[in-house]
C-alpha positions as CSV (number, residue, x, y, z in Angstrom):
1,M,-14.5,19.3,-30.9
2,P,-12.6,19.4,-27.7
3,R,-10.3,16.4,-27.0
4,P,-8.1,15.1,-24.2
5,V,-4.7,16.7,-23.8
6,K,-1.6,14.6,-23.0
7,D,1.0,15.9,-20.6
8,K,4.4,15.6,-22.4
9,K,6.3,14.8,-19.3
10,S,4.1,12.3,-17.5
11,G,2.0,11.0,-20.4
12,I,-1.2,11.4,-18.3
13,Y,-4.2,12.8,-20.2
14,Y,-6.2,15.8,-19.0
15,V,-9.4,17.6,-19.8
16,R,-8.7,21.4,-20.3
17,V,-11.6,23.7,-20.9
18,R,-11.9,27.4,-21.2
19,V,-14.4,29.0,-18.8
20,P,-17.2,30.9,-20.5
21,A,-16.7,34.7,-20.5
22,D,-19.8,35.4,-18.5
23,L,-18.6,33.1,-15.7
24,L,-15.0,34.3,-15.4
25,A,-15.8,36.4,-12.3
26,T,-17.6,33.5,-10.6
27,V,-15.1,30.8,-11.3
28,G,-12.0,33.1,-10.9
29,R,-9.9,31.7,-13.7
30,A,-10.0,31.4,-17.4
31,E,-9.3,27.7,-17.8
32,I,-10.2,24.5,-15.8
33,S,-8.0,21.5,-16.0
34,K,-8.6,18.0,-14.5
35,S,-6.6,14.8,-14.7
36,L,-8.2,11.9,-16.4
37,R,-5.8,9.6,-14.5
38,T,-4.9,7.4,-17.5
39,R,-2.2,7.0,-20.1
40,E,-4.3,5.0,-22.5
41,P,-5.8,7.1,-25.4
42,A,-9.0,5.0,-25.7
43,E,-9.7,5.3,-21.9
44,A,-8.9,9.0,-22.0
45,K,-11.5,9.6,-24.7
46,E,-14.2,7.8,-22.7
47,R,-13.3,9.7,-19.5
48,F,-13.0,13.0,-21.3
49,A,-16.6,12.7,-22.6
50,V,-17.9,12.1,-19.1
51,E,-15.9,15.0,-17.5
52,Y,-16.6,17.4,-20.4
53,A,-20.4,16.7,-20.2
54,A,-20.3,17.3,-16.4
55,M,-18.5,20.6,-16.8
56,Q,-21.0,21.7,-19.4
57,R,-23.9,20.8,-17.1
58,R,-22.4,22.9,-14.2
59,W,-22.2,25.9,-16.4
60,C,-25.8,25.8,-17.8
């Protein structure tokens, strides 16, 4: 299961997701990254779930 990724330098959590192979040409890059704008692990998990679901909906 995907999970939030913590930036080592700033401590901010991010959502990083690989773009599906069939959408690479449309999106133009292999990975999408977005800041969750928090340093708290519990808050990052909640925000990650929302952002990850939104990304999945966009790709379906």
